Structures are given as C-alpha cells and as structure tokens.
C-alpha atoms as one frame of an Amber mdcrd trajectory, in Angstrom:
protein
  44.445 -20.457 -30.266  47.053 -20.068 -27.572  45.824 -21.882 -24.457  46.625
 -18.970 -22.119  44.758 -16.524 -24.361  41.805 -18.918 -24.546  41.721 -19.343
 -20.754  41.952 -15.584 -20.221  39.059 -14.999 -22.642  36.853 -17.577 -20.914
  37.604 -16.182 -17.454  36.904 -12.646 -18.668  33.534 -13.658 -20.076  32.631
 -15.502 -16.865  33.646 -12.501 -14.763  31.609 -10.112 -16.896  28.604 -12.421
 -16.691  28.932 -12.740 -12.929  29.254  -8.987 -12.466  26.215  -8.424 -14.639
  24.218 -10.969 -12.627  25.271  -9.320  -9.355  24.176  -5.952 -10.738  20.793
  -7.405 -11.745  20.211  -9.104  -8.389  21.367  -6.199  -6.249  18.452  -4.234
  -4.870  18.710  -0.521  -4.354  18.072   0.310  -0.720  16.924   3.668   0.585
  15.605   4.994   3.867  14.213   8.316   4.993  17.087  10.625   5.979  14.820
  12.567   8.355  12.673  10.872  11.001  10.583  12.030  13.964  12.641  12.700
  17.060  15.885  13.428  15.229  17.624  16.777  15.231  17.075  17.087  11.485
  13.326  16.675  12.010  13.293  19.339  14.722  15.052  21.769  12.404  12.143
  21.671   9.952  10.017  24.755  10.585   6.896  23.727   8.681   5.089  20.659
   7.288   6.238  21.718   3.829   9.886  21.512   4.914   9.278  18.033   6.325
   7.586  16.867   3.128  10.477  18.196   1.078  13.048  16.480   3.309  11.262
  13.134   2.813  11.431  13.111  -0.997  13.337  10.257  -2.625  16.165  11.582
  -4.854  15.082  11.272  -8.487  18.264   9.401  -9.478  17.393   6.774  -6.828
  13.616   6.667  -7.222  13.527   4.964 -10.616  16.007   2.288  -9.533  14.107
   1.041  -6.462  12.293  -2.231  -7.132   8.517  -2.138  -6.708   8.381  -4.429
  -3.673  10.852  -2.229  -1.779   9.137   0.952  -2.938   5.801  -0.285  -1.569
   7.409  -0.862   1.832   9.028   2.573   1.761   5.630   4.145   1.132   4.086
   2.169   3.998   6.874   3.401   6.294   6.254   7.086   5.513   7.296   8.879
   8.723   4.830  11.789   8.464   1.493   9.917   8.520  -0.440  12.952   9.769
  -0.913  13.920   6.121  -3.460  11.075   5.828  -5.672  12.610   8.508  -5.633
  16.280   7.527  -8.628  15.917   5.230 -12.318  15.119   5.502 -12.382  11.776
   3.674 -10.020   8.817   3.207  -9.671   9.550  -0.509  -8.759  13.168   0.175
  -6.204  11.912   2.694  -4.617   9.664   0.087  -4.695  12.467  -2.491  -2.884
  14.731  -0.025  -0.238  12.056   0.513   0.066  11.591  -3.253   0.661  15.299
  -3.803   3.326  15.467  -1.100   5.405  12.339  -1.749   7.130  11.353  -4.966
   7.482   7.757  -3.766   3.740   7.052  -3.897   3.505   8.873  -7.226   6.090
   6.481  -8.632   4.472   3.433  -7.031   1.088   4.217  -8.567   2.771   4.365
 -11.990   4.304   0.898 -11.679   2.360  -1.768 -13.588   3.325  -4.422 -11.044
   2.389  -2.314  -8.017  -0.957  -4.053  -7.541   0.481  -7.561  -7.381   3.167
  -6.529  -4.879   0.656  -4.680  -2.705  -1.710  -7.656  -2.792   1.045 -10.085
  -1.781   2.077  -7.797   1.055  -1.537  -7.373   2.174  -2.050 -11.139   2.211
   0.944 -11.498   4.534  -0.314  -8.984   7.086  -1.903 -10.507  10.190  -2.091
 -10.384  13.964   0.735 -12.908  14.194   3.076  -9.954  13.696   1.577  -8.123
  16.678   3.551  -7.939  19.918   1.377  -7.260  23.009   4.467  -5.918  24.789
   4.754  -3.032  22.345   4.183   0.517  23.553   0.913   2.203  22.616   2.798
   4.144  19.952   4.169   0.949  18.419   0.737  -0.669  18.506  -0.689   2.402
  16.781   1.888   2.146  13.992   1.036  -1.519  13.502  -2.670  -0.696  13.140
  -1.995   2.240  10.825  -0.135   0.013   8.374  -3.398  -1.810   7.606  -5.173
   1.483   6.976  -2.449   2.796   4.656  -2.273  -0.472   2.732  -6.019  -0.492
   2.195  -5.949   3.116   1.009  -3.336   2.107  -1.575  -5.305  -0.952  -2.693
  -8.555   1.003  -2.987  -7.128   3.372  -5.583  -8.817   2.919  -8.990  -5.500
   2.580 -10.840  -4.566  -0.326  -8.566  -8.022  -1.901  -8.478  -8.281  -1.856
 -12.262  -4.801  -3.336 -12.690  -5.929  -6.605 -11.098  -7.167  -9.555 -13.072
 -10.548 -10.999 -12.108  -8.791 -13.737 -10.144  -6.602 -11.224  -8.314  -9.654
  -9.197  -7.358 -11.216 -12.333  -5.923  -8.062 -12.942  -3.909  -8.244  -9.349
  -2.711 -11.857  -9.853  -1.673 -11.011 -12.984   0.301  -8.146 -11.181   2.020
 -10.402  -8.240   2.840 -12.879 -10.640   4.461 -10.078 -12.035   6.618  -8.898
  -8.569   7.589 -12.415  -7.402   8.416 -13.006 -10.424  10.664  -9.666  -9.788
  12.343 -10.466  -6.125  12.939 -13.861  -6.920  14.431 -12.284  -9.477  16.765
  -9.767  -6.875  17.916 -11.968  -3.853  18.265  -9.692  -2.685  21.068  -7.032
  -2.009  18.423  -8.905  -1.339  15.203 -11.339   1.515  15.647 -12.486   4.621
  13.851 -12.046   4.581  10.077  -9.881   1.462  10.065 -12.582  -1.237   9.598
 -14.433   0.903   7.059 -11.301   1.091   4.916 -11.667  -2.678   4.519 -15.319
  -2.322   3.549 -14.238   0.329   1.031 -11.942  -2.202  -0.644 -14.784  -4.722
  -0.753 -17.207  -2.202  -2.250 -14.758  -0.909  -4.848 -13.759  -4.442  -5.846
 -17.412  -5.413  -6.302 -18.111  -2.184  -8.165 -15.177  -2.817 -10.507 -16.673
  -6.239 -11.247 -20.149  -4.688 -11.686 -21.351  -6.886  -8.824 -22.151  -4.262
  -6.186 -25.826  -4.669  -5.372 -27.068  -1.991  -2.992 -30.195   0.098  -2.716
 -29.526   2.546  -5.532 -32.547   4.754  -4.847 -30.018   7.355  -3.772 -27.452
   6.712  -6.488 -25.536   9.962  -5.996 -24.983   9.179  -2.301 -23.674   5.685
  -3.077 -21.397   7.085  -5.790 -20.036   9.750  -3.456 -19.348   7.131  -0.790
 -17.473   4.939  -3.269 -15.386   7.859  -4.472 -14.653   9.372  -1.061 -14.234
   6.265   1.103 -16.586   7.803   3.656 -19.086   4.955   3.802 -21.683   6.550
   6.042 -24.562   5.286   3.879 -23.220   1.807   3.201 -24.659  -1.356   4.660
 -21.340  -2.957   5.635 -22.949  -6.329   6.383 -24.612  -6.433   2.961 -21.295
  -5.624   1.247 -19.547  -8.264   3.380 -22.076 -10.937   2.414 -21.879 -10.035
  -1.283 -18.092 -10.261  -1.242 -18.212 -13.567   0.584 -20.606 -15.000  -1.959
 -18.916 -13.641  -5.085 -15.316 -14.419  -4.067 -16.236 -18.090  -3.594 -17.887
 -18.501  -7.003
C-alpha cells in the first residue's frame, strides 16, 4: 500500500474515533428559558402559561443525561406547585402532571442511583449563613424536593436491598441534621425524611407499627401526611435495620 494512502487512512480512522468519543462524552446542557423576575416570566398571565414555558423541548429531553436531568428537576423555578395540594404526594403528583422533565426522570432506570448519590452529597456544609432569607429557603426546599422524589414507589422499588439500606442511613443523617437546625427546617420538611424511612421499611416488609388502624397507616404511607406516625419508632427501626 502506498505510504501516503496508508497514513491518510490511519489518521482518518483516528479522527473519526476521536470525534465519536467527543460526541459520547459531551453532555447536553439545558436551562429554564423563563425564570422568576425576568420580563418573560412577567408576561405569563397564568400558572398554566408558566408551566408551559418551563417544558423541556422534546428533541432535547431524551438527550439529557440522568444526572443532569435530576438537577434540572431540583432547580424547577415554579416550586409553588408542590404546595398547592393537601398532601406531599398530591404535591408531587401535581408537579409530575405539569413538568415533562420529572416525567422523563421517573422513567429512567438509573434515576434512583443518581438521586441517591445526590442525596448523600447534600449537607449543611453547603449552607452559607450570609445568604438572604430567600436563598436560605431555596437551600432548605432542595431537601424537601429530593425526598419527595426518593419517596416515589417507582424509585423506592428500583433500589437494591443494599441501596435501600444506604438510603435509610442517609435519611437518619438528614433527620438528625434537620432536628439540629430547627430554625431552618420546619413544617413538613422533617416529616418528608420520616416518610422516606417509613416507605423504605415498608418496601422491605420491615415496618413495625401499631396496625390496629391499618387504613390510617396505609393512608399516611400513600399520602406522606404522617399525622398518625410515631416518628421516633420509625427512626429507631431504621437505625436498627440499616445496621444489620
């Protein structure tokens, strides 16, 4: 073979391989085109218009890697949708109906592992006491949203037994953190952590509560409104089981 032809062929193959590798490694980035405070946001005349403006284009949605998609969902700029309903589960369901990003995330088989890794990395070390009250509120909300995502049956059931134990240990850490910073984490926030604990135990058939009022316990598990749950009992059961 002519040396020049051979060299050209080799270089062409290397270039094609490099371009293919770059294409594989390149992550698709996307951000919300409309955000609170912008003129575009002010032009929206109803919540429905805002929800529509926040949709991820379908030709982009499928190409976003799961780790990035999880972060996009956590950064949703219209969080009021979570609080328009009577229970945490209804709040998540409302979010799910309104946003195609969370619909796609819940379909991803690797969503649970990425959410768990992200949850494990969340802590007070990322908190800045010099933040404004609004910024502090956003920091606190991220824990609530993440725990709503993790509590979903499709995510909970996607975990292996070992992953669920890791989730339980992380939920113990988060619950302790929230109790130590009651000035920041109030309202439904700590109970979202207990909800994860209870659903994880229930998935493992290890939830041991007074079942004399079974329908009430079942409703609490399904709704996330844990008014009839003994949080300390759930905490102790998770602590014991996760260390087995």
